A tleap script that builds the chain and sets N, CA, C and O, in Angstrom:
source leaprc.protein.ff14SB
mol = sequence {
  NMET ALA LYS TYR THR LYS LYS GLY VAL SER
  MET THR LYS ALA ASP LYS ASN PRO THR GLY
  GLY LEU SER GLU LYS GLY ARG ARG LYS TYR
  ASN ALA ALA THR GLY SER ASN LEU LYS ARG
  PRO VAL THR GLY LYS VAL LYS ARG GLY SER
  LYS ALA ALA LYS ARG ARG LYS SER PHE CYS
  ALA ARG MET GLY GLY MET LYS GLY ALA MET
  LYS ASP SER LYS GLY ARG PRO THR ARG LYS
  ALA LEU ALA LEU ARG LYS TRP LYS CYS CARG
}
set mol.1.N position { -1.958 -12.836 -85.714 }
set mol.1.CA position { -3.205 -12.697 -84.996 }
set mol.1.C position { -3.081 -13.424 -83.659 }
set mol.1.O position { -2.916 -14.643 -83.612 }
set mol.2.N position { -3.165 -12.655 -82.576 }
set mol.2.CA position { -3.033 -13.246 -81.247 }
set mol.2.C position { -4.315 -13.988 -80.870 }
set mol.2.O position { -5.421 -13.506 -81.110 }
set mol.3.N position { -4.145 -15.151 -80.284 }
set mol.3.CA position { -5.293 -15.940 -79.846 }
set mol.3.C position { -5.166 -16.232 -78.363 }
set mol.3.O position { -4.061 -16.337 -77.832 }
set mol.4.N position { -6.279 -16.361 -77.713 }
set mol.4.CA position { -6.271 -16.846 -76.340 }
set mol.4.C position { -7.380 -17.866 -76.211 }
set mol.4.O position { -8.310 -17.886 -77.017 }
set mol.5.N position { -7.289 -18.700 -75.217 }
set mol.5.CA position { -8.252 -19.776 -75.052 }
set mol.5.C position { -9.116 -19.522 -73.830 }
set mol.5.O position { -8.615 -19.195 -72.755 }
set mol.6.N position { -10.404 -19.675 -74.009 }
set mol.6.CA position { -11.352 -19.545 -72.910 }
set mol.6.C position { -12.115 -20.858 -72.850 }
set mol.6.O position { -12.980 -21.123 -73.685 }
set mol.7.N position { -11.788 -21.683 -71.852 }
set mol.7.CA position { -12.396 -23.002 -71.688 }
set mol.7.C position { -12.322 -23.826 -72.961 }
set mol.7.O position { -13.303 -24.451 -73.363 }
set mol.8.N position { -11.150 -23.824 -73.595 }
set mol.8.CA position { -10.950 -24.641 -74.777 }
set mol.8.C position { -11.445 -24.021 -76.071 }
set mol.8.O position { -11.356 -24.654 -77.124 }
set mol.9.N position { -11.970 -22.790 -76.023 }
set mol.9.CA position { -12.453 -22.115 -77.223 }
set mol.9.C position { -11.395 -21.107 -77.649 }
set mol.9.O position { -11.043 -20.214 -76.878 }
set mol.10.N position { -10.890 -21.241 -78.863 }
set mol.10.CA position { -9.861 -20.336 -79.364 }
set mol.10.C position { -10.512 -19.022 -79.795 }
set mol.10.O position { -11.324 -19.004 -80.721 }
set mol.11.N position { -10.155 -17.916 -79.121 }
set mol.11.CA position { -10.736 -16.615 -79.408 }
set mol.11.C position { -9.716 -15.747 -80.132 }
set mol.11.O position { -8.559 -15.665 -79.719 }
set mol.12.N position { -10.143 -15.102 -81.208 }
set mol.12.CA position { -9.268 -14.208 -81.964 }
set mol.12.C position { -9.571 -12.763 -81.582 }
set mol.12.O position { -10.479 -12.498 -80.794 }
set mol.13.N position { -8.817 -11.847 -82.137 }
set mol.13.CA position { -9.020 -10.432 -81.853 }
set mol.13.C position { -10.427 -9.993 -82.278 }
set mol.13.O position { -11.027 -9.137 -81.627 }
set mol.14.N position { -10.952 -10.565 -83.352 }
set mol.14.CA position { -12.288 -10.225 -83.844 }
set mol.14.C position { -13.383 -10.660 -82.862 }
set mol.14.O position { -14.487 -10.115 -82.877 }
set mol.15.N position { -13.073 -11.637 -82.016 }
set mol.15.CA position { -14.054 -12.143 -81.055 }
set mol.15.C position { -14.114 -11.284 -79.783 }
set mol.15.O position { -15.031 -11.429 -78.974 }
set mol.16.N position { -13.135 -10.396 -79.616 }
set mol.16.CA position { -13.087 -9.546 -78.428 }
set mol.16.C position { -13.542 -8.140 -78.778 }
set mol.16.O position { -13.204 -7.621 -79.843 }
set mol.17.N position { -14.297 -7.528 -77.899 }
set mol.17.CA position { -14.735 -6.158 -78.082 }
set mol.17.C position { -13.626 -5.243 -77.571 }
set mol.17.O position { -13.154 -5.438 -76.451 }
set mol.18.N position { -13.191 -4.249 -78.351 }
set mol.18.CA position { -12.098 -3.382 -77.899 }
set mol.18.C position { -12.439 -2.566 -76.648 }
set mol.18.O position { -11.536 -2.103 -75.951 }
set mol.19.N position { -13.730 -2.387 -76.358 }
set mol.19.CA position { -14.112 -1.637 -75.159 }
set mol.19.C position { -14.342 -2.544 -73.954 }
set mol.19.O position { -14.750 -2.064 -72.896 }
set mol.20.N position { -14.088 -3.846 -74.094 }
set mol.20.CA position { -14.216 -4.780 -72.982 }
set mol.20.C position { -15.191 -5.894 -73.271 }
set mol.20.O position { -16.234 -5.671 -73.884 }
set mol.21.N position { -14.860 -7.090 -72.834 }
set mol.21.CA position { -15.737 -8.240 -73.019 }
set mol.21.C position { -15.620 -8.844 -74.406 }
set mol.21.O position { -14.658 -8.585 -75.128 }
set mol.22.N position { -16.605 -9.651 -74.772 }
set mol.22.CA position { -16.620 -10.312 -76.076 }
set mol.22.C position { -17.575 -9.592 -77.015 }
set mol.22.O position { -18.548 -8.973 -76.586 }
set mol.23.N position { -17.274 -9.686 -78.307 }
set mol.23.CA position { -18.179 -9.137 -79.316 }
set mol.23.C position { -19.343 -10.114 -79.482 }
set mol.23.O position { -19.333 -11.209 -78.920 }
set mol.24.N position { -20.338 -9.706 -80.257 }
set mol.24.CA position { -21.481 -10.582 -80.514 }
set mol.24.C position { -20.999 -11.881 -81.172 }
set mol.24.O position { -21.469 -12.967 -80.834 }
set mol.25.N position { -20.061 -11.757 -82.109 }
set mol.25.CA position { -19.488 -12.921 -82.785 }
set mol.25.C position { -18.786 -13.826 -81.778 }
set mol.25.O position { -18.915 -15.049 -81.847 }
set mol.26.N position { -18.047 -13.236 -80.849 }
set mol.26.CA position { -17.343 -13.995 -79.831 }
set mol.26.C position { -18.285 -14.728 -78.893 }
set mol.26.O position { -18.028 -15.871 -78.515 }
set mol.27.N position { -19.391 -14.063 -78.511 }
set mol.27.CA position { -20.383 -14.722 -77.641 }
set mol.27.C position { -21.038 -15.890 -78.348 }
set mol.27.O position { -21.231 -16.949 -77.750 }
set mol.28.N position { -21.387 -15.711 -79.633 }
set mol.28.CA position { -22.002 -16.816 -80.404 }
set mol.28.C position { -21.041 -17.996 -80.514 }
set mol.28.O position { -21.440 -19.149 -80.358 }
set mol.29.N position { -19.767 -17.696 -80.787 }
set mol.29.CA position { -18.743 -18.741 -80.919 }
set mol.29.C position { -18.581 -19.504 -79.608 }
set mol.29.O position { -18.537 -20.735 -79.607 }
set mol.30.N position { -18.492 -18.780 -78.491 }
set mol.30.CA position { -18.315 -19.397 -77.177 }
set mol.30.C position { -19.538 -20.243 -76.816 }
set mol.30.O position { -19.399 -21.378 -76.360 }
set mol.31.N position { -20.731 -19.689 -77.021 }
set mol.31.CA position { -21.962 -20.412 -76.699 }
set mol.31.C position { -22.097 -21.687 -77.520 }
set mol.31.O position { -22.514 -22.718 -76.991 }
set mol.32.N position { -21.753 -21.636 -78.804 }
set mol.32.CA position { -21.847 -22.816 -79.670 }
set mol.32.C position { -20.859 -23.886 -79.236 }
set mol.32.O position { -21.176 -25.075 -79.269 }
set mol.33.N position { -19.665 -23.474 -78.829 }
set mol.33.CA position { -18.628 -24.443 -78.474 }
set mol.33.C position { -18.841 -25.071 -77.107 }
set mol.33.O position { -18.473 -26.227 -76.896 }
set mol.34.N position { -19.433 -24.325 -76.168 }
set mol.34.CA position { -19.539 -24.822 -74.796 }
set mol.34.C position { -20.965 -25.142 -74.357 }
set mol.34.O position { -21.159 -25.744 -73.302 }
set mol.35.N position { -21.958 -24.753 -75.141 }
set mol.35.CA position { -23.344 -24.968 -74.735 }
set mol.35.C position { -23.784 -23.963 -73.688 }
set mol.35.O position { -24.819 -24.147 -73.047 }
set mol.36.N position { -23.015 -22.910 -73.507 }
set mol.36.CA position { -23.334 -21.861 -72.536 }
set mol.36.C position { -24.427 -20.952 -73.063 }
set mol.36.O position { -24.958 -21.160 -74.154 }
set mol.37.N position { -24.755 -19.944 -72.276 }
set mol.37.CA position { -25.730 -18.943 -72.677 }
set mol.37.C position { -25.235 -17.565 -72.243 }
set mol.37.O position { -25.905 -16.874 -71.475 }
set mol.38.N position { -24.050 -17.164 -72.739 }
set mol.38.CA position { -23.526 -15.844 -72.398 }
set mol.38.C position { -24.435 -14.774 -72.966 }
set mol.38.O position { -24.906 -14.879 -74.098 }
set mol.39.N position { -24.675 -13.751 -72.180 }
set mol.39.CA position { -25.523 -12.647 -72.603 }
set mol.39.C position { -24.686 -11.385 -72.718 }
set mol.39.O position { -23.533 -11.353 -72.289 }
set mol.40.N position { -25.276 -10.344 -73.300 }
set mol.40.CA position { -24.599 -9.053 -73.418 }
set mol.40.C position { -24.411 -8.448 -72.033 }
set mol.40.O position { -25.151 -8.772 -71.104 }
set mol.41.N position { -23.410 -7.560 -71.891 }
set mol.41.CA position { -23.228 -6.884 -70.609 }
set mol.41.C position { -24.394 -5.947 -70.322 }
set mol.41.O position { -25.036 -5.440 -71.243 }
set mol.42.N position { -24.662 -5.724 -69.050 }
set mol.42.CA position { -25.695 -4.778 -68.642 }
set mol.42.C position { -25.024 -3.410 -68.633 }
set mol.42.O position { -24.263 -3.099 -67.717 }
set mol.43.N position { -25.302 -2.587 -69.652 }
set mol.43.CA position { -24.603 -1.312 -69.780 }
set mol.43.C position { -25.517 -0.104 -69.623 }
set mol.43.O position { -25.035 0.994 -69.346 }
set mol.44.N position { -26.803 -0.277 -69.792 }
set mol.44.CA position { -27.727 0.856 -69.728 }
set mol.44.C position { -28.246 1.096 -68.321 }
set mol.44.O position { -27.813 0.474 -67.351 }
set mol.45.N position { -29.194 2.023 -68.251 }
set mol.45.CA position { -29.839 2.312 -66.982 }
set mol.45.C position { -30.795 1.171 -66.650 }
set mol.45.O position { -31.512 0.684 -67.524 }
set mol.46.N position { -30.805 0.748 -65.399 }
set mol.46.CA position { -31.698 -0.337 -64.993 }
set mol.46.C position { -32.437 0.059 -63.728 }
set mol.46.O position { -31.949 0.848 -62.920 }
set mol.47.N position { -33.627 -0.507 -63.576 }
set mol.47.CA position { -34.413 -0.276 -62.373 }
set mol.47.C position { -33.781 -0.984 -61.195 }
set mol.47.O position { -33.309 -2.113 -61.328 }
set mol.48.N position { -33.767 -0.339 -60.056 }
set mol.48.CA position { -33.212 -0.949 -58.846 }
set mol.48.C position { -33.988 -2.221 -58.510 }
set mol.48.O position { -35.218 -2.212 -58.466 }
set mol.49.N position { -33.269 -3.304 -58.275 }
set mol.49.CA position { -33.890 -4.574 -57.894 }
set mol.49.C position { -34.327 -5.432 -59.067 }
set mol.49.O position { -34.816 -6.544 -58.868 }
set mol.50.N position { -34.159 -4.933 -60.293 }
set mol.50.CA position { -34.562 -5.718 -61.460 }
set mol.50.C position { -33.566 -6.857 -61.690 }
set mol.50.O position { -32.509 -6.917 -61.062 }
set mol.51.N position { -33.931 -7.757 -62.604 }
set mol.51.CA position { -33.062 -8.883 -62.929 }
set mol.51.C position { -31.716 -8.388 -63.457 }
set mol.51.O position { -30.663 -8.911 -63.095 }
set mol.52.N position { -31.769 -7.368 -64.321 }
set mol.52.CA position { -30.543 -6.817 -64.911 }
set mol.52.C position { -29.668 -6.173 -63.830 }
set mol.52.O position { -28.445 -6.312 -63.853 }
set mol.53.N position { -30.288 -5.482 -62.899 }
set mol.53.CA position { -29.533 -4.832 -61.816 }
set mol.53.C position { -28.843 -5.874 -60.944 }
set mol.53.O position { -27.702 -5.681 -60.525 }
set mol.54.N position { -29.529 -6.969 -60.672 }
set mol.54.CA position { -28.945 -8.045 -59.865 }
set mol.54.C position { -27.800 -8.717 -60.612 }
set mol.54.O position { -26.790 -9.097 -60.020 }
set mol.55.N position { -27.981 -8.859 -61.945 }
set mol.55.CA position { -26.924 -9.461 -62.763 }
set mol.55.C position { -25.681 -8.577 -62.768 }
set mol.55.O position { -24.560 -9.074 -62.664 }
set mol.56.N position { -25.882 -7.269 -62.889 }
set mol.56.CA position { -24.757 -6.328 -62.864 }
set mol.56.C position { -24.052 -6.375 -61.516 }
set mol.56.O position { -22.824 -6.429 -61.451 }
set mol.57.N position { -24.825 -6.355 -60.453 }
set mol.57.CA position { -24.241 -6.370 -59.107 }
set mol.57.C position { -23.424 -7.636 -58.888 }
set mol.57.O position { -22.340 -7.586 -58.305 }
set mol.58.N position { -23.939 -8.767 -59.352 }
set mol.58.CA position { -23.244 -10.041 -59.220 }
set mol.58.C position { -21.940 -10.034 -60.017 }
set mol.58.O position { -20.896 -10.454 -59.518 }
set mol.59.N position { -22.011 -9.550 -61.268 }
set mol.59.CA position { -20.804 -9.497 -62.101 }
set mol.59.C position { -19.754 -8.597 -61.463 }
set mol.59.O position { -18.584 -8.969 -61.375 }
set mol.60.N position { -20.166 -7.420 -61.022 }
set mol.60.CA position { -19.222 -6.461 -60.442 }
set mol.60.C position { -18.568 -7.029 -59.181 }
set mol.60.O position { -17.379 -6.814 -58.947 }
set mol.61.N position { -19.330 -7.743 -58.382 }
set mol.61.CA position { -18.781 -8.338 -57.165 }
set mol.61.C position { -17.759 -9.421 -57.509 }
set mol.61.O position { -16.693 -9.489 -56.896 }
set mol.62.N position { -18.084 -10.260 -58.483 }
set mol.62.CA position { -17.172 -11.340 -58.865 }
set mol.62.C position { -15.926 -10.803 -59.569 }
set mol.62.O position { -14.803 -11.171 -59.222 }
set mol.63.N position { -16.126 -9.944 -60.543 }
set mol.63.CA position { -15.003 -9.452 -61.344 }
set mol.63.C position { -14.151 -8.457 -60.561 }
set mol.63.O position { -12.929 -8.444 -60.705 }
set mol.64.N position { -14.774 -7.635 -59.748 }
set mol.64.CA position { -14.032 -6.651 -58.958 }
set mol.64.C position { -13.143 -7.296 -57.918 }
set mol.64.O position { -12.136 -6.712 -57.518 }
set mol.65.N position { -13.497 -8.492 -57.474 }
set mol.65.CA position { -12.719 -9.199 -56.464 }
set mol.65.C position { -11.593 -10.038 -57.037 }
set mol.65.O position { -10.823 -10.639 -56.288 }
set mol.66.N position { -11.489 -10.085 -58.361 }
set mol.66.CA position { -10.439 -10.890 -58.989 }
set mol.66.C position { -9.075 -10.237 -58.825 }
set mol.66.O position { -8.945 -9.013 -58.814 }
set mol.67.N position { -8.063 -11.089 -58.699 }
set mol.67.CA position { -6.699 -10.578 -58.617 }
set mol.67.C position { -6.292 -10.057 -59.985 }
set mol.67.O position { -6.811 -10.494 -61.012 }
set mol.68.N position { -5.368 -9.128 -59.980 }
set mol.68.CA position { -4.853 -8.630 -61.247 }
set mol.68.C position { -4.847 -7.122 -61.290 }
set mol.68.O position { -5.638 -6.452 -60.626 }
set mol.69.N position { -3.941 -6.611 -62.084 }
set mol.69.CA position { -3.773 -5.172 -62.197 }
set mol.69.C position { -4.863 -4.554 -63.069 }
set mol.69.O position { -5.485 -5.238 -63.882 }
set mol.70.N position { -5.083 -3.260 -62.890 }
set mol.70.CA position { -6.035 -2.521 -63.704 }
set mol.70.C position { -5.332 -1.905 -64.915 }
set mol.70.O position { -5.982 -1.512 -65.883 }
set mol.71.N position { -3.990 -1.823 -64.854 }
set mol.71.CA position { -3.213 -1.298 -65.978 }
set mol.71.C position { -2.036 -2.222 -66.238 }
set mol.71.O position { -1.491 -2.833 -65.319 }
set mol.72.N position { -1.651 -2.315 -67.510 }
set mol.72.CA position { -0.495 -3.149 -67.854 }
set mol.72.C position { 0.792 -2.349 -67.686 }
set mol.72.O position { 0.761 -1.212 -67.214 }
set mol.73.N position { 1.911 -2.932 -68.066 }
set mol.73.CA position { 3.210 -2.292 -67.868 }
set mol.73.C position { 3.370 -1.007 -68.683 }
set mol.73.O position { 4.202 -0.164 -68.350 }
set mol.74.N position { 2.580 -0.854 -69.744 }
set mol.74.CA position { 2.651 0.349 -70.575 }
set mol.74.C position { 1.604 1.397 -70.176 }
set mol.74.O position { 1.477 2.433 -70.828 }
set mol.75.N position { 0.859 1.119 -69.103 }
set mol.75.CA position { -0.134 2.070 -68.621 }
set mol.75.C position { -1.499 1.968 -69.281 }
set mol.75.O position { -2.375 2.795 -69.030 }
set mol.76.N position { -1.686 0.954 -70.128 }
set mol.76.CA position { -2.975 0.757 -70.786 }
set mol.76.C position { -3.887 -0.057 -69.878 }
set mol.76.O position { -3.402 -0.887 -69.109 }
set mol.77.N position { -5.207 0.163 -69.951 }
set mol.77.CA position { -6.122 -0.630 -69.122 }
set mol.77.C position { -6.119 -2.093 -69.541 }
set mol.77.O position { -6.043 -2.406 -70.729 }
set mol.78.N position { -6.201 -2.989 -68.558 }
set mol.78.CA position { -6.246 -4.422 -68.836 }
set mol.78.C position { -7.656 -4.815 -69.259 }
set mol.78.O position { -8.581 -4.006 -69.180 }
set mol.79.N position { -7.822 -6.055 -69.707 }
set mol.79.CA position { -9.154 -6.545 -70.083 }
set mol.79.C position { -10.095 -6.500 -68.884 }
set mol.79.O position { -11.290 -6.250 -69.040 }
set mol.80.N position { -9.561 -6.741 -67.689 }
set mol.80.CA position { -10.358 -6.671 -66.461 }
set mol.80.C position { -10.891 -5.255 -66.273 }
set mol.80.O position { -12.080 -5.072 -66.012 }
set mol.81.N position { -10.030 -4.258 -66.402 }
set mol.81.CA position { -10.435 -2.862 -66.233 }
set mol.81.C position { -11.466 -2.466 -67.287 }
set mol.81.O position { -12.428 -1.763 -66.980 }
set mol.82.N position { -11.271 -2.911 -68.522 }
set mol.82.CA position { -12.218 -2.596 -69.591 }
set mol.82.C position { -13.593 -3.193 -69.305 }
set mol.82.O position { -14.617 -2.541 -69.511 }
set mol.83.N position { -13.607 -4.435 -68.832 }
set mol.83.CA position { -14.884 -5.095 -68.528 }
set mol.83.C position { -15.613 -4.386 -67.395 }
set mol.83.O position { -16.821 -4.164 -67.476 }
set mol.84.N position { -14.890 -4.031 -66.342 }
set mol.84.CA position { -15.518 -3.336 -65.215 }
set mol.84.C position { -16.074 -1.976 -65.641 }
set mol.84.O position { -17.135 -1.560 -65.174 }
set mol.85.N position { -15.364 -1.299 -66.513 }
set mol.85.CA position { -15.839 -0.001 -67.021 }
set mol.85.C position { -17.076 -0.195 -67.884 }
set mol.85.O position { -18.027 0.580 -67.791 }
set mol.86.N position { -17.070 -1.226 -68.724 }
set mol.86.CA position { -18.189 -1.503 -69.623 }
set mol.86.C position { -19.475 -1.780 -68.833 }
set mol.86.O position { -20.554 -1.318 -69.203 }
set mol.87.N position { -19.342 -2.540 -67.743 }
set mol.87.CA position { -20.493 -2.901 -66.909 }
set mol.87.C position { -20.876 -1.784 -65.941 }
set mol.87.O position { -21.852 -1.914 -65.202 }
set mol.88.N position { -20.114 -0.684 -65.938 }
set mol.88.CA position { -20.348 0.460 -65.059 }
set mol.88.C position { -20.260 0.068 -63.587 }
set mol.88.O position { -21.111 0.432 -62.775 }
set mol.89.N position { -19.215 -0.680 -63.267 }
set mol.89.CA position { -18.943 -1.050 -61.879 }
set mol.89.C position { -18.178 0.105 -61.233 }
set mol.89.O position { -17.266 0.660 -61.846 }
set mol.90.N position { -18.533 0.463 -60.027 }
set mol.90.CA position { -17.869 1.576 -59.355 }
set mol.90.C position { -16.595 1.137 -58.707 }
set mol.90.O position { -15.903 1.949 -58.093 }
savepdb mol mol.pdb
quit
Protein backbone atom coordinates (compact mmCIF):
# COMPACT_ATOMS: atom_id res chain seq x y z
CA UNK A 1 0.00 0.00 0.00
CA UNK A 2 1.63 3.21 -1.19
CA UNK A 3 1.58 6.11 1.24
CA UNK A 4 2.37 9.76 0.84
CA UNK A 5 2.62 12.48 3.42
CA UNK A 6 0.70 15.73 3.37
CA UNK A 7 1.95 18.08 6.10
CA UNK A 8 2.92 15.15 8.30
CA UNK A 9 -0.33 13.22 7.73
CA UNK A 10 0.19 9.75 6.27
CA UNK A 11 -2.35 9.26 3.46
CA UNK A 12 -3.18 5.83 2.03
CA UNK A 13 -4.79 4.93 -1.27
CA UNK A 14 -8.18 4.77 0.51
CA UNK A 15 -7.76 8.42 1.53
CA UNK A 16 -7.40 9.57 -2.09
CA UNK A 17 -10.28 9.86 -4.53
CA UNK A 18 -9.45 8.10 -7.83
CA UNK A 19 -11.04 10.98 -9.78
CA UNK A 20 -8.88 13.60 -8.03
CA UNK A 21 -8.43 15.11 -4.59
CA UNK A 22 -9.12 13.44 -1.26
CA UNK A 23 -12.01 11.18 -0.34
CA UNK A 24 -14.36 12.09 2.50
CA UNK A 25 -12.34 9.76 4.75
CA UNK A 26 -9.12 11.47 3.68
CA UNK A 27 -10.51 14.96 4.38
CA UNK A 28 -11.69 13.89 7.86
CA UNK A 29 -8.28 12.34 8.60
CA UNK A 30 -6.39 15.44 7.41
CA UNK A 31 -8.69 17.84 9.30
CA UNK A 32 -8.38 15.84 12.54
CA UNK A 33 -4.59 15.68 12.31
CA UNK A 34 -3.95 19.31 11.37
CA UNK A 35 -6.93 21.23 12.75
CA UNK A 36 -7.73 22.36 9.21
CA UNK A 37 -11.15 22.71 7.63
CA UNK A 38 -10.79 21.16 4.16
CA UNK A 39 -14.04 21.20 2.24
CA UNK A 40 -15.32 19.23 -0.74
CA UNK A 41 -14.36 20.43 -4.22
CA UNK A 42 -16.75 22.79 -5.99
CA UNK A 43 -17.94 20.49 -8.79
CA UNK A 44 -21.51 21.54 -9.58
CA UNK A 45 -23.04 24.53 -11.25
CA UNK A 46 -22.60 27.73 -9.24
CA UNK A 47 -23.97 31.23 -9.49
CA UNK A 48 -21.52 33.79 -10.83
CA UNK A 49 -19.98 35.77 -7.96
CA UNK A 50 -21.13 33.35 -5.26
CA UNK A 51 -18.84 32.12 -2.48
CA UNK A 52 -18.46 28.75 -4.23
CA UNK A 53 -17.61 30.42 -7.55
CA UNK A 54 -14.93 32.53 -5.88
CA UNK A 55 -13.54 29.44 -4.14
CA UNK A 56 -13.36 27.58 -7.46
CA UNK A 57 -11.70 30.52 -9.20
CA UNK A 58 -9.13 30.80 -6.41
CA UNK A 59 -8.36 27.07 -6.47
CA UNK A 60 -8.03 27.00 -10.25
CA UNK A 61 -5.68 29.99 -10.22
CA UNK A 62 -3.46 28.48 -7.52
CA UNK A 63 -3.44 24.90 -8.79
CA UNK A 64 -3.25 25.80 -12.48
CA UNK A 65 -0.13 27.87 -11.85
CA UNK A 66 1.72 25.03 -10.12
CA UNK A 67 4.71 23.47 -11.81
CA UNK A 68 4.39 19.91 -12.95
CA UNK A 69 3.26 17.77 -15.82
CA UNK A 70 -0.36 16.97 -16.64
CA UNK A 71 0.59 13.41 -17.65
CA UNK A 72 3.08 10.95 -16.22
CA UNK A 73 5.65 8.95 -18.19
CA UNK A 74 3.03 6.32 -19.06
CA UNK A 75 0.57 8.90 -20.40
CA UNK A 76 -1.79 8.75 -17.41
CA UNK A 77 -3.11 11.99 -15.89
CA UNK A 78 -1.26 13.18 -12.79
CA UNK A 79 -2.98 14.02 -9.49
CA UNK A 80 -2.71 17.69 -10.52
CA UNK A 81 -4.57 17.03 -13.79
CA UNK A 82 -7.23 14.99 -11.98
CA UNK A 83 -7.82 17.76 -9.43
CA UNK A 84 -8.12 20.45 -12.10
CA UNK A 85 -10.60 18.30 -14.03
CA UNK A 86 -12.61 17.58 -10.86
CA UNK A 87 -12.90 21.31 -10.07
CA UNK A 88 -13.83 22.02 -13.72
CA UNK A 89 -10.92 24.38 -14.28
CA UNK A 90 -10.52 25.38 -17.92
